[in-house]
N, C-alpha and C positions, 0 to 999 in steps of 0.2 A: 604621594609623599606628604609633605606638610606645608603650611603657610605660617610664617612667623613675622613679627615686627622686629626691626633692628633700630633701636633708639640709643642715642648717646648724648653726652654733654648737655644735660638738663640744667644744671647749675642753679637749683632752687635756692633762693636767698642771696643770689649774686648781686642783683641790682639794689642799690641803697635807696633810690627814689621809689616810694611806695607804688605810684601808678605803673612804673616799669616792672616792679616786682610782681604786681598783680597780673600784668600781661604774660610774664614769664610762666607763672603758675597756670594761667588759663590755657596757654599753649600745651602744657603738660596734660591738663585735663582733657583737652581735645584729642591729644594723642591716645590717651587711655580710652576715651569714648570710641574712637575709631577702631581700636583693637577689639573692644567688646562688640560693637555693632557688626564687625566683619567676622566675628566668631573665629578668631585666629587660634592656632594650636598652642602657641606660646609667645612670650615676649622676651627679647634680650635687651637689657640696659647695660651698655658697655662703658661704664665709668662716669664719674662726675655727676651722679644724680643730685648731690648737694654741692654747693660752692665751697663748703667747709666741712671738715671732719666733725665739727660740732655745731650743727645748725640750731637755730632758735626753736623754742618749744612750739611757737605758732606754726612755723614751717613744718615741723615734724607732725603736728596734729593733722594738718591739711593733707600732707603726703600720705600718712597712714590711711586716711579716709579713701584716697584714690586707689591704693593697693588693696584695700578691703573690697572695693567694687570689682577689681580685677579678679580677686579670689572667688568672690560670690558668683562671678560669671564662669568659673571653672577654667580660667586661663592661667597656667603656670607662668611665673616670671623668673628668669635666670639673670644674675648680675655678676659684675666684677667691680672692684674699686677703681677709681681714677686717681689722677695726681692731686685732685682737690679733696676728695673724700677719703683719701688714703692717709693713715697716720703711721708713724714709725713704730708705735706700740703694736700695730696690727689690729687695734680695736677701733671700730667706727660705728656710727649709727646704722650702717648696713647690717651689722650683726643683730641689732634690735629688730629690724624688719624681718630678718631671717628667723629669729627665735619666735616671733609672733606668727610665723607660718605664712607670711605674705610673699616670700621669694626664697630663692636658693642661690647662695654664692657658689659658683662652679669651681673656684680655685681649690685644687687638690693635687699636691705634688710630692715627690720623694727625691731626696738628694742621693745620687749614686755616683760617688767620686766627683768628677767634673761635670756630670750630667744632671740636669733637672728634668725628671721624668714626670710629665703631666698625666694624671688619670682622668678619664672622661666621666661626665655625668650622663647617664643613659636615660633618654626620654623617648619611649616607643622605639623606633629604629634609628634614632638620631644620637650621635655621640658629640657632646658639647664639652670643649676644653676652654680654659680661660686662665689668663695671667694678668695681674693688676698693673695699672700705671703707678709710677712713683714720682716724687718730687725731682725736678732737674734731670729727668730722663734716666734715673738710676736703674730702671728696669731693663734698659737696652743691653748692657753687658750680660745680664742674666738670660735674656731672650736668646742670645747667641749660644747658650749652653743647653737649650731646651730640646727635648724629644717627646713625642707623644706615645703613650702606652697604647698600642694598636687596638683597633676595634673593627675587625674584618667585616666587610659587607655593609657597614653602616655609613650613612651620610655624616661627614665630619664637619663640625663648625668650630672655629678657633676664635675666641673673643680676646681682643687685645686693645689696651688703651695706651697707645704709643705713637711714635712717628716712624713711618716707613720711608725708605730711601726714594721711592718713586713719587712720593707726594711732598717732600720737603722743599722742593724748588731751590731757591738760593738762600734759604734760611741757614745761618751758621750754627747748626745744631747737630748733635749726633742722631743717627737714625738706624733702625734695624734693616739689614739687607734682606729683601724679600726672598732672595735665593737661599738664604741660610735658614729660613723658617721651615719647619716640617710641613708636609703636605696636608691640606685640608680642602674640602669641597667649597667652603665659604669662609672667608676671613671677615668677621664682624669687627670693624675698627672704630675706635673713638679717640679723642684727644685733639686732633686738628679740626678746627671748626670750618670744615669745607665739605662741599658735596663733590666727592671724588671717587672714581672707579679705575682700577687697574687690574685687568683680568678678573679674578674673583676676590680681590681686595677692595673693600668698600668702606668709605667714610660717608655717613648720611647727613653730616652737618649738625649744628646744634638745634635743640628743640626751640630755642629762641635766641636771637643774637645777644651776646653777653656784654657788649660795650658799644660806644659811639661808632667806632670804625666798622664793627661788624654790622651794625644797623645800616650804615652807608652802603656796604658791599652786598649784604644778603637781603635786607629789608624784612625778612621773616624767617621762621624756623622750618625744619623739615625732618622727616624720618623715612625709612624704607619699609615696605612690606615685601617679603621674599616668598615666592611660590616655587618650590623646588620641582614641580611637575611641568612648569612652562619653560619653553626655550628662552623667552625673554622674561626672566624670573623676577626682575626688580620693578616695583611700582613705587614711585616717589609720592609721598604725601606732603603737600605744602600746607603749613600752618599759618595762614594769613589772617591776622586779627585786625591790624590797623595798617593803613597806607602810610608811607613815609614821604615827607617832603624835605629834600636836602637843599640847603641854601649855603653857598660859599661866597664870601665877600672879602675883597682886599681893602684894607683900611689904612689910610695915611694920617688922618686927623681924628684923634679920639674925641675932640671937643664937639664935632658934628656927627660922630659915628652913630649915636643913638637914633637920630632922625633918619640917617641913611639906612639903617637896618630896618626900622619900622616901615619906611617907604617900600623896601623890598618885600617885607612880610605882607604889606597891603595888596601886593600884586597876586598873591597866592591864595588858593582855596585851602584853608587850614582846618576846616571843620572835621573834628574827630580824627585828626591825623597826628602822627609823631613828627615834630618839627626838629630837624637837625641843622643847627646854625653853626657853621664853621667859619671863624673869622681869622684871617691871616694878614700878613703884611708887616711893614716896618713903620712904626709911628714917628712922624716928623713933628707932630704937635700933640701935646697932652700925653696921658699915660693910660694904662688899662683901666684903672679905677674911675676914669672920667666917663667911661661907657656905662650908662645907667641900665644895667641888665634887669633890675626889678621892674622898670618901666616897660622894657621890651617883653618880659614875661607876662606882664599884665595885659599888654596889647594882644599877645597870642591867646590869652584866655578869653578876651573879648571876641576874638575871631573864632572861638570855640575849638581851639586846638586841643587834642587829647593831652599832650605834654610837649614842652620845649626843652631840648638838650643843647647845650652850647659847648663849643670847643675853641679855646683860644691858645692852644699849644704853639701855634705858628705865628702868633702876634707878638712882635718884638718891639722894644723901644730903641730907637736909633742911638747908637753909641756916640758919645761926644768925645772927640779927640782933644786931649789936653796938651797944649804946647808948653813943654817944660824944658827950660835950659839947665842942663846939669853942669855946674862949674867944678864940682869936686867928685870925680868918678869913684874915688876910693871910699867915699862916704855917701853912696848914692841913696841909701835909705833915708838918711838925715836930710839930704837935699830935697827929696821928693816931699817929705813931711813939711819942710820949711816952705816950699813953693805952694803946697796945698793950703797950708795955714794962712799964707799971705792972701791967697785968692778967696778963701772961705774962713773969715775970722770967726772964732768961737772960743769960749773959755774951756771947751772940752779938748781942744787941739793939743794942749800940753800933756794930756793923758795918752795920746796916741802911742808914743814910744813904749810906755809901760804896758799898754794893752797888747801891742805886738809881741813884747817879751813874754807876757803871760800866756798868750795864745800859742806860743811856740813850744811850750813845755811838752815833753813826750811821755807817752804811756810807759810805766815801769814794768819790768819783767814780772809776770805773775799777777799783775794788777787787772782786775775785772774791768770791763767797759763801763759798767755802772759806777764803780768807784773812781775811775779816771774822769768820767764826765762830772761827777760831783766835785772832785778836787779842782777841776778846771773852772767850774762855776763859782766855787768859793774864792779862788784867787782873783777871778774877774770882778766879783762883788767888792773885794777889798780895794781894788784899783778905783772902782767907781764910787766907793764909800756908800754902798747900799746898806 
């Protein structure tokens, strides 16, 4: 039969930090190199090749060069759009890749009453069907209406960028029921950034982790090579470019946190590694800005780390409880303002009632969000006399 690559969730251009964006692209290059060196029959890219429907020119130029290499090696590439490279207009830069002759979008369907009938793309003795992912899982109700235009005697591949019920776990999201999907010999899935298999439903994981948490959980990217002649048909290809060092610290005192973090970094071998610094806790002294992250990053560079990423999402400032005695419950707002002003003297305190009144104005019927925001800002400026 055939050997093919199952690749998904490349997300080129997704990382904003250039060193991480470089690693993302290098992972994609290695995946293409592997496909060429193994002389595969074809490549499937199951959505989210790009992180946006409108990637930058630099990303496009480099991506086109990789597809050109694939074409010159005589390896066809079949694609569908994902939720990131999909656009409501239906036009994406995947169309440009297709028109350049670098790949073929396999989406081909007809509406027949309540049914969406998918037509196959035939390659040798393989029938390849596909349906794109859309924003907010909007493809799922449509998938419940799908049937496949039969291709008797052929090995059927169904490319889907979506969430299946067997893989969603406890996520509070809609998912397509696997029992409702028409039969295929292999379901090439994308969208969930997990390495997951259920019967012949397969998620290969992203080509490169796309955020801090994914780096913590996955460390590196992957894809699958499928050999339809073998009983154990799946071969996982791990795309290990850099080792990951994950450090988690609980901080209470922001004033000494910088030294505490550097001391922890000193214990680790950081050379050419991605450093993930997760800081959590409730600050009893100081505030987040007291932590000198520039100094921490400089120390990591001195230790020859490839790149340091920090996460302070779970670092909170301890809430201060204000003891306020309310004498006039009917005018609680005035009482709170009065108590606050006595404890925090300022010439601006007399503006508080006016600001509260201004910020309480409501959006008018038919008013656009932009016009409402501008009106709110103008009224606020009048109070503050800007």
